[in-house]
N, CA, C and O atoms as a Maestro MAE file, in Angstrom:
{
 s_m_m2io_version
 :::
 2.0.0
}

f_m_ct {
 s_m_title
 :::
 protein
 m_atom[244] {
  # First column is atom index #
  i_m_mmod_type
  r_m_x_coord
  r_m_y_coord
  r_m_z_coord
  i_m_residue_number
  s_m_chain_name
  s_m_pdb_residue_name
  s_m_pdb_atom_name
  i_m_atomic_number
  :::
  1 25 101.644 76.593 167.966 1 A "MET " " N  " 7
  2 3 102.378 77.491 167.096 1 A "MET " " CA " 6
  3 2 101.398 78.350 166.294 1 A "MET " " C  " 6
  4 15 100.263 77.950 166.035 1 A "MET " " O  " 8
  5 25 101.852 79.501 165.923 2 A "THR " " N  " 7
  6 3 101.010 80.368 165.122 2 A "THR " " CA " 6
  7 2 101.289 80.145 163.649 2 A "THR " " C  " 6
  8 15 102.418 79.866 163.245 2 A "THR " " O  " 8
  9 25 100.242 80.272 162.860 3 A "GLU " " N  " 7
  10 3 100.387 80.122 161.416 3 A "GLU " " CA " 6
  11 2 100.922 81.419 160.832 3 A "GLU " " C  " 6
  12 15 100.541 82.508 161.261 3 A "GLU " " O  " 8
  13 25 101.800 81.296 159.860 4 A "ALA " " N  " 7
  14 3 102.300 82.479 159.160 4 A "ALA " " CA " 6
  15 2 101.228 82.920 158.172 4 A "ALA " " C  " 6
  16 15 100.785 82.132 157.336 4 A "ALA " " O  " 8
  17 25 100.817 84.168 158.266 5 A "LYS " " N  " 7
  18 3 99.795 84.672 157.360 5 A "LYS " " CA " 6
  19 2 100.420 84.922 156.000 5 A "LYS " " C  " 6
  20 15 101.586 85.302 155.896 5 A "LYS " " O  " 8
  21 25 99.631 84.705 154.963 6 A "THR " " N  " 7
  22 3 100.134 84.902 153.604 6 A "THR " " CA " 6
  23 2 99.208 85.811 152.820 6 A "THR " " C  " 6
  24 15 98.040 86.000 153.162 6 A "THR " " O  " 8
  25 25 99.771 86.368 151.752 7 A "ILE " " N  " 7
  26 3 99.041 87.224 150.823 7 A "ILE " " CA " 6
  27 2 99.285 86.664 149.429 7 A "ILE " " C  " 6
  28 15 100.416 86.308 149.096 7 A "ILE " " O  " 8
  29 25 98.249 86.582 148.618 8 A "THR " " N  " 7
  30 3 98.404 86.192 147.226 8 A "THR " " CA " 6
  31 2 98.323 87.459 146.384 8 A "THR " " C  " 6
  32 15 97.364 88.226 146.476 8 A "THR " " O  " 8
  33 25 99.347 87.664 145.563 9 A "VAL " " N  " 7
  34 3 99.437 88.853 144.724 9 A "VAL " " CA " 6
  35 2 99.420 88.408 143.267 9 A "VAL " " C  " 6
  36 15 100.151 87.492 142.887 9 A "VAL " " O  " 8
  37 25 98.588 89.053 142.447 10 A "VAL " " N  " 7
  38 3 98.477 88.729 141.028 10 A "VAL " " CA " 6
  39 2 98.834 89.970 140.225 10 A "VAL " " C  " 6
  40 15 98.291 91.046 140.474 10 A "VAL " " O  " 8
  41 25 99.747 89.832 139.258 11 A "GLN " " N  " 7
  42 3 100.113 90.965 138.407 11 A "GLN " " CA " 6
  43 2 99.035 91.144 137.339 11 A "GLN " " C  " 6
  44 15 98.676 90.193 136.644 11 A "GLN " " O  " 8
  45 25 98.520 92.376 137.213 12 A "THR " " N  " 7
  46 3 97.441 92.647 136.271 12 A "THR " " CA " 6
  47 2 97.856 93.572 135.130 12 A "THR " " C  " 6
  48 15 97.175 93.631 134.107 12 A "THR " " O  " 8
  49 25 98.957 94.289 135.292 13 A "LYS " " N  " 7
  50 3 99.408 95.219 134.255 13 A "LYS " " CA " 6
  51 2 100.909 95.091 134.057 13 A "LYS " " C  " 6
  52 15 101.624 94.560 134.906 13 A "LYS " " O  " 8
  53 25 101.368 95.588 132.921 14 A "SER " " N  " 7
  54 3 102.769 95.487 132.539 14 A "SER " " CA " 6
  55 2 103.612 96.586 133.183 14 A "SER " " C  " 6
  56 15 103.127 97.699 133.385 14 A "SER " " O  " 8
  57 25 104.874 96.283 133.507 15 A "PRO " " N  " 7
  58 3 105.770 97.303 134.051 15 A "PRO " " CA " 6
  59 2 106.476 98.128 132.970 15 A "PRO " " C  " 6
  60 15 107.297 98.987 133.292 15 A "PRO " " O  " 8
  61 25 106.170 97.881 131.712 16 A "ILE " " N  " 7
  62 3 106.828 98.619 130.630 16 A "ILE " " CA " 6
  63 2 106.522 100.107 130.771 16 A "ILE " " C  " 6
  64 15 105.366 100.503 130.917 16 A "ILE " " O  " 8
  65 25 107.562 100.914 130.726 17 A "GLY " " N  " 7
  66 3 107.411 102.361 130.835 17 A "GLY " " CA " 6
  67 2 107.289 102.876 132.257 17 A "GLY " " C  " 6
  68 15 107.084 104.071 132.469 17 A "GLY " " O  " 8
  69 25 107.413 101.995 133.221 18 A "ARG " " N  " 7
  70 3 107.317 102.396 134.626 18 A "ARG " " CA " 6
  71 2 108.712 102.695 135.162 18 A "ARG " " C  " 6
  72 15 109.696 102.223 134.592 18 A "ARG " " O  " 8
  73 25 108.823 103.466 136.242 19 A "PRO " " N  " 7
  74 3 110.130 103.753 136.844 19 A "PRO " " CA " 6
  75 2 110.814 102.472 137.340 19 A "PRO " " C  " 6
  76 15 110.158 101.469 137.622 19 A "PRO " " O  " 8
  77 25 112.128 102.530 137.436 20 A "ALA " " N  " 7
  78 3 112.918 101.365 137.830 20 A "ALA " " CA " 6
  79 2 112.520 100.827 139.201 20 A "ALA " " C  " 6
  80 15 112.507 99.612 139.401 20 A "ALA " " O  " 8
  81 25 112.195 101.706 140.148 21 A "HIS " " N  " 7
  82 3 111.851 101.218 141.489 21 A "HIS " " CA " 6
  83 2 110.567 100.399 141.480 21 A "HIS " " C  " 6
  84 15 110.408 99.498 142.303 21 A "HIS " " O  " 8
  85 25 109.647 100.695 140.564 22 A "GLN " " N  " 7
  86 3 108.425 99.895 140.468 22 A "GLN " " CA " 6
  87 2 108.711 98.539 139.831 22 A "GLN " " C  " 6
  88 15 108.157 97.527 140.260 22 A "GLN " " O  " 8
  89 25 109.568 98.507 138.814 23 A "ARG " " N  " 7
  90 3 109.951 97.226 138.202 23 A "ARG " " CA " 6
  91 2 110.677 96.351 139.216 23 A "ARG " " C  " 6
  92 15 110.452 95.142 139.270 23 A "ARG " " O  " 8
  93 25 111.555 96.965 140.026 24 A "GLN " " N  " 7
  94 3 112.286 96.216 141.042 24 A "GLN " " CA " 6
  95 2 111.353 95.694 142.127 24 A "GLN " " C  " 6
  96 15 111.578 94.610 142.665 24 A "GLN " " O  " 8
  97 25 110.314 96.446 142.453 25 A "ALA " " N  " 7
  98 3 109.337 95.987 143.441 25 A "ALA " " CA " 6
  99 2 108.606 94.750 142.929 25 A "ALA " " C  " 6
  100 15 108.339 93.830 143.701 25 A "ALA " " O  " 8
  101 25 108.279 94.716 141.634 26 A "LEU " " N  " 7
  102 3 107.628 93.536 141.058 26 A "LEU " " CA " 6
  103 2 108.551 92.325 141.123 26 A "LEU " " C  " 6
  104 15 108.101 91.221 141.430 26 A "LEU " " O  " 8
  105 25 109.831 92.519 140.838 27 A "VAL " " N  " 7
  106 3 110.792 91.421 140.930 27 A "VAL " " CA " 6
  107 2 110.879 90.942 142.375 27 A "VAL " " C  " 6
  108 15 110.950 89.738 142.623 27 A "VAL " " O  " 8
  109 25 110.875 91.861 143.322 28 A "GLY " " N  " 7
  110 3 110.903 91.503 144.735 28 A "GLY " " CA " 6
  111 2 109.667 90.728 145.167 28 A "GLY " " C  " 6
  112 15 109.720 89.925 146.099 28 A "GLY " " O  " 8
  113 25 108.559 90.974 144.485 29 A "LEU " " N  " 7
  114 3 107.317 90.254 144.764 29 A "LEU " " CA " 6
  115 2 107.211 88.960 143.970 29 A "LEU " " C  " 6
  116 15 106.181 88.287 144.009 29 A "LEU " " O  " 8
  117 25 108.283 88.604 143.242 30 A "LYS " " N  " 7
  118 3 108.342 87.383 142.422 30 A "LYS " " CA " 6
  119 2 107.335 87.409 141.287 30 A "LYS " " C  " 6
  120 15 106.760 86.379 140.937 30 A "LYS " " O  " 8
  121 25 107.120 88.586 140.713 31 A "LEU " " N  " 7
  122 3 106.223 88.746 139.571 31 A "LEU " " CA " 6
  123 2 107.019 89.303 138.407 31 A "LEU " " C  " 6
  124 15 107.910 90.129 138.606 31 A "LEU " " O  " 8
  125 25 106.709 88.862 137.186 32 A "ASN " " N  " 7
  126 3 107.374 89.415 136.016 32 A "ASN " " CA " 6
  127 2 106.533 89.337 134.750 32 A "ASN " " C  " 6
  128 15 106.937 89.864 133.713 32 A "ASN " " O  " 8
  129 25 105.378 88.694 134.812 33 A "LYS " " N  " 7
  130 3 104.505 88.609 133.654 33 A "LYS " " CA " 6
  131 2 103.059 88.804 134.115 33 A "LYS " " C  " 6
  132 15 102.698 88.456 135.240 33 A "LYS " " O  " 8
  133 25 102.256 89.355 133.239 34 A "ILE " " N  " 7
  134 3 100.841 89.555 133.555 34 A "ILE " " CA " 6
  135 2 100.185 88.198 133.806 34 A "ILE " " C  " 6
  136 15 100.379 87.250 133.046 34 A "ILE " " O  " 8
  137 25 99.414 88.124 134.876 35 A "GLY " " N  " 7
  138 3 98.711 86.900 135.219 35 A "GLY " " CA " 6
  139 2 99.453 86.020 136.201 35 A "GLY " " C  " 6
  140 15 98.875 85.062 136.715 35 A "GLY " " O  " 8
  141 25 100.723 86.312 136.481 36 A "ARG " " N  " 7
  142 3 101.478 85.514 137.439 36 A "ARG " " CA " 6
  143 2 100.956 85.757 138.846 36 A "ARG " " C  " 6
  144 15 100.553 86.866 139.196 36 A "ARG " " O  " 8
  145 25 100.973 84.687 139.651 37 A "LYS " " N  " 7
  146 3 100.557 84.773 141.042 37 A "LYS " " CA " 6
  147 2 101.738 84.444 141.932 37 A "LYS " " C  " 6
  148 15 102.583 83.621 141.580 37 A "LYS " " O  " 8
  149 25 101.792 85.084 143.078 38 A "ALA " " N  " 7
  150 3 102.815 84.784 144.076 38 A "ALA " " CA " 6
  151 2 102.154 84.755 145.447 38 A "ALA " " C  " 6
  152 15 101.374 85.643 145.790 38 A "ALA " " O  " 8
  153 25 102.468 83.736 146.220 39 A "VAL " " N  " 7
  154 3 101.984 83.629 147.591 39 A "VAL " " CA " 6
  155 2 103.151 84.024 148.491 39 A "VAL " " C  " 6
  156 15 104.189 83.362 148.504 39 A "VAL " " O  " 8
  157 25 102.970 85.104 149.239 40 A "LEU " " N  " 7
  158 3 104.054 85.689 150.030 40 A "LEU " " CA " 6
  159 2 103.640 85.836 151.485 40 A "LEU " " C  " 6
  160 15 102.452 85.901 151.803 40 A "LEU " " O  " 8
  161 25 104.643 85.887 152.374 41 A "LYS " " N  " 7
  162 3 104.375 86.133 153.787 41 A "LYS " " CA " 6
  163 2 103.862 87.554 153.962 41 A "LYS " " C  " 6
  164 15 104.277 88.465 153.246 41 A "LYS " " O  " 8
  165 25 102.971 87.737 154.905 42 A "ASP " " N  " 7
  166 3 102.409 89.057 155.192 42 A "ASP " " CA " 6
  167 2 103.336 89.790 156.158 42 A "ASP " " C  " 6
  168 15 103.194 89.681 157.376 42 A "ASP " " O  " 8
  169 25 104.292 90.543 155.594 43 A "THR " " N  " 7
  170 3 105.239 91.312 156.401 43 A "THR " " CA " 6
  171 2 105.153 92.783 156.006 43 A "THR " " C  " 6
  172 15 104.630 93.103 154.939 43 A "THR " " O  " 8
  173 25 105.652 93.672 156.843 44 A "PRO " " N  " 7
  174 3 105.642 95.095 156.490 44 A "PRO " " CA " 6
  175 2 106.423 95.393 155.198 44 A "PRO " " C  " 6
  176 15 106.035 96.272 154.429 44 A "PRO " " O  " 8
  177 25 107.510 94.669 154.964 45 A "ALA " " N  " 7
  178 3 108.299 94.888 153.741 45 A "ALA " " CA " 6
  179 2 107.494 94.522 152.496 45 A "ALA " " C  " 6
  180 15 107.506 95.252 151.505 45 A "ALA " " O  " 8
  181 25 106.803 93.401 152.552 46 A "ILE " " N  " 7
  182 3 105.976 92.970 151.414 46 A "ILE " " CA " 6
  183 2 104.834 93.954 151.210 46 A "ILE " " C  " 6
  184 15 104.520 94.319 150.077 46 A "ILE " " O  " 8
  185 25 104.214 94.384 152.303 47 A "ARG " " N  " 7
  186 3 103.129 95.369 152.199 47 A "ARG " " CA " 6
  187 2 103.615 96.661 151.543 47 A "ARG " " C  " 6
  188 15 102.894 97.258 150.743 47 A "ARG " " O  " 8
  189 25 104.831 97.095 151.874 48 A "GLY " " N  " 7
  190 3 105.393 98.298 151.282 48 A "GLY " " CA " 6
  191 2 105.615 98.147 149.785 48 A "GLY " " C  " 6
  192 15 105.335 99.072 149.023 48 A "GLY " " O  " 8
  193 25 106.119 96.983 149.351 49 A "MET " " N  " 7
  194 3 106.323 96.747 147.922 49 A "MET " " CA " 6
  195 2 104.990 96.712 147.184 49 A "MET " " C  " 6
  196 15 104.872 97.233 146.075 49 A "MET " " O  " 8
  197 25 103.989 96.095 147.807 50 A "ILE " " N  " 7
  198 3 102.661 96.053 147.188 50 A "ILE " " CA " 6
  199 2 102.107 97.464 147.042 50 A "ILE " " C  " 6
  200 15 101.499 97.789 146.023 50 A "ILE " " O  " 8
  201 25 102.312 98.299 148.050 51 A "GLU " " N  " 7
  202 3 101.820 99.676 148.005 51 A "GLU " " CA " 6
  203 2 102.455 100.459 146.852 51 A "GLU " " C  " 6
  204 15 101.788 101.273 146.214 51 A "GLU " " O  " 8
  205 25 103.744 100.214 146.583 52 A "LYS " " N  " 7
  206 3 104.430 100.910 145.494 52 A "LYS " " CA " 6
  207 2 103.858 100.558 144.127 52 A "LYS " " C  " 6
  208 15 103.844 101.394 143.224 52 A "LYS " " O  " 8
  209 25 103.383 99.319 143.972 53 A "VAL " " N  " 7
  210 3 102.901 98.861 142.667 53 A "VAL " " CA " 6
  211 2 101.424 98.472 142.721 53 A "VAL " " C  " 6
  212 15 100.983 97.597 141.976 53 A "VAL " " O  " 8
  213 25 100.673 99.112 143.590 54 A "ALA " " N  " 7
  214 3 99.255 98.768 143.769 54 A "ALA " " CA " 6
  215 2 98.461 98.914 142.468 54 A "ALA " " C  " 6
  216 15 97.464 98.220 142.265 54 A "ALA " " O  " 8
  217 25 98.903 99.813 141.589 55 A "HIS " " N  " 7
  218 3 98.212 100.028 140.325 55 A "HIS " " CA " 6
  219 2 98.545 98.954 139.290 55 A "HIS " " C  " 6
  220 15 97.939 98.922 138.219 55 A "HIS " " O  " 8
  221 25 99.505 98.069 139.598 56 A "LEU " " N  " 7
  222 3 99.920 97.013 138.672 56 A "LEU " " CA " 6
  223 2 99.525 95.620 139.152 56 A "LEU " " C  " 6
  224 15 99.633 94.653 138.398 56 A "LEU " " O  " 8
  225 25 99.069 95.508 140.397 57 A "VAL " " N  " 7
  226 3 98.773 94.195 140.968 57 A "VAL " " CA " 6
  227 2 97.397 94.167 141.617 57 A "VAL " " C  " 6
  228 15 96.779 95.203 141.864 57 A "VAL " " O  " 8
  229 25 96.934 92.942 141.888 58 A "ARG " " N  " 7
  230 3 95.689 92.723 142.627 58 A "ARG " " CA " 6
  231 2 96.034 91.818 143.800 58 A "ARG " " C  " 6
  232 15 96.756 90.835 143.632 58 A "ARG " " O  " 8
  233 25 95.530 92.136 144.975 59 A "VAL " " N  " 7
  234 3 95.803 91.343 146.173 59 A "VAL " " CA " 6
  235 2 94.587 90.490 146.474 59 A "VAL " " C  " 6
  236 15 93.461 90.982 146.537 59 A "VAL " " O  " 8
  237 25 94.841 89.184 146.660 60 A "GLU " " N  " 7
  238 3 93.785 88.255 147.031 60 A "GLU " " CA " 6
  239 2 94.041 87.787 148.461 60 A "GLU " " C  " 6
  240 15 95.183 87.765 148.920 60 A "GLU " " O  " 8
  241 25 92.989 87.422 149.146 61 A "ALA " " N  " 7
  242 3 93.118 87.017 150.552 61 A "ALA " " CA " 6
  243 2 93.877 85.767 150.751 61 A "ALA " " C  " 6
  244 15 94.052 85.325 151.886 61 A "ALA " " O  " 8
  :::
 }
 m_bond[243] {
  # First column is bond index #
  i_m_from
  i_m_to
  i_m_order
  :::
  1 1 2 1
  2 2 3 1
  3 3 4 2
  4 3 5 1
  5 5 6 1
  6 6 7 1
  7 7 8 2
  8 7 9 1
  9 9 10 1
  10 10 11 1
  11 11 12 2
  12 11 13 1
  13 13 14 1
  14 14 15 1
  15 15 16 2
  16 15 17 1
  17 17 18 1
  18 18 19 1
  19 19 20 2
  20 19 21 1
  21 21 22 1
  22 22 23 1
  23 23 24 2
  24 23 25 1
  25 25 26 1
  26 26 27 1
  27 27 28 2
  28 27 29 1
  29 29 30 1
  30 30 31 1
  31 31 32 2
  32 31 33 1
  33 33 34 1
  34 34 35 1
  35 35 36 2
  36 35 37 1
  37 37 38 1
  38 38 39 1
  39 39 40 2
  40 39 41 1
  41 41 42 1
  42 42 43 1
  43 43 44 2
  44 43 45 1
  45 45 46 1
  46 46 47 1
  47 47 48 2
  48 47 49 1
  49 49 50 1
  50 50 51 1
  51 51 52 2
  52 51 53 1
  53 53 54 1
  54 54 55 1
  55 55 56 2
  56 55 57 1
  57 57 58 1
  58 58 59 1
  59 59 60 2
  60 59 61 1
  61 61 62 1
  62 62 63 1
  63 63 64 2
  64 63 65 1
  65 65 66 1
  66 66 67 1
  67 67 68 2
  68 67 69 1
  69 69 70 1
  70 70 71 1
  71 71 72 2
  72 71 73 1
  73 73 74 1
  74 74 75 1
  75 75 76 2
  76 75 77 1
  77 77 78 1
  78 78 79 1
  79 79 80 2
  80 79 81 1
  81 81 82 1
  82 82 83 1
  83 83 84 2
  84 83 85 1
  85 85 86 1
  86 86 87 1
  87 87 88 2
  88 87 89 1
  89 89 90 1
  90 90 91 1
  91 91 92 2
  92 91 93 1
  93 93 94 1
  94 94 95 1
  95 95 96 2
  96 95 97 1
  97 97 98 1
  98 98 99 1
  99 99 100 2
  100 99 101 1
  101 101 102 1
  102 102 103 1
  103 103 104 2
  104 103 105 1
  105 105 106 1
  106 106 107 1
  107 107 108 2
  108 107 109 1
  109 109 110 1
  110 110 111 1
  111 111 112 2
  112 111 113 1
  113 113 114 1
  114 114 115 1
  115 115 116 2
  116 115 117 1
  117 117 118 1
  118 118 119 1
  119 119 120 2
  120 119 121 1
  121 121 122 1
  122 122 123 1
  123 123 124 2
  124 123 125 1
  125 125 126 1
  126 126 127 1
  127 127 128 2
  128 127 129 1
  129 129 130 1
  130 130 131 1
  131 131 132 2
  132 131 133 1
  133 133 134 1
  134 134 135 1
  135 135 136 2
  136 135 137 1
  137 137 138 1
  138 138 139 1
  139 139 140 2
  140 139 141 1
  141 141 142 1
  142 142 143 1
  143 143 144 2
  144 143 145 1
  145 145 146 1
  146 146 147 1
  147 147 148 2
  148 147 149 1
  149 149 150 1
  150 150 151 1
  151 151 152 2
  152 151 153 1
  153 153 154 1
  154 154 155 1
  155 155 156 2
  156 155 157 1
  157 157 158 1
  158 158 159 1
  159 159 160 2
  160 159 161 1
  161 161 162 1
  162 162 163 1
  163 163 164 2
  164 163 165 1
  165 165 166 1
  166 166 167 1
  167 167 168 2
  168 167 169 1
  169 169 170 1
  170 170 171 1
  171 171 172 2
  172 171 173 1
  173 173 174 1
  174 174 175 1
  175 175 176 2
  176 175 177 1
  177 177 178 1
  178 178 179 1
  179 179 180 2
  180 179 181 1
  181 181 182 1
  182 182 183 1
  183 183 184 2
  184 183 185 1
  185 185 186 1
  186 186 187 1
  187 187 188 2
  188 187 189 1
  189 189 190 1
  190 190 191 1
  191 191 192 2
  192 191 193 1
  193 193 194 1
  194 194 195 1
  195 195 196 2
  196 195 197 1
  197 197 198 1
  198 198 199 1
  199 199 200 2
  200 199 201 1
  201 201 202 1
  202 202 203 1
  203 203 204 2
  204 203 205 1
  205 205 206 1
  206 206 207 1
  207 207 208 2
  208 207 209 1
  209 209 210 1
  210 210 211 1
  211 211 212 2
  212 211 213 1
  213 213 214 1
  214 214 215 1
  215 215 216 2
  216 215 217 1
  217 217 218 1
  218 218 219 1
  219 219 220 2
  220 219 221 1
  221 221 222 1
  222 222 223 1
  223 223 224 2
  224 223 225 1
  225 225 226 1
  226 226 227 1
  227 227 228 2
  228 227 229 1
  229 229 230 1
  230 230 231 1
  231 231 232 2
  232 231 233 1
  233 233 234 1
  234 234 235 1
  235 235 236 2
  236 235 237 1
  237 237 238 1
  238 238 239 1
  239 239 240 2
  240 239 241 1
  241 241 242 1
  242 242 243 1
  243 243 244 2
  :::
 }
}
């Protein structure tokens, strides 16, 4: 069987004052506070959400 690849995403900045679609992307990534980490499957949908909020998060391998 193949292993499901994962991405670790860490929120580094606040969503205060950001557009609603960026706040919703953070919720979709299971992030809501600075310093929170989420381990997510590496899918095109997750990559798209990360791209929308790249200035608010850090991606770890």
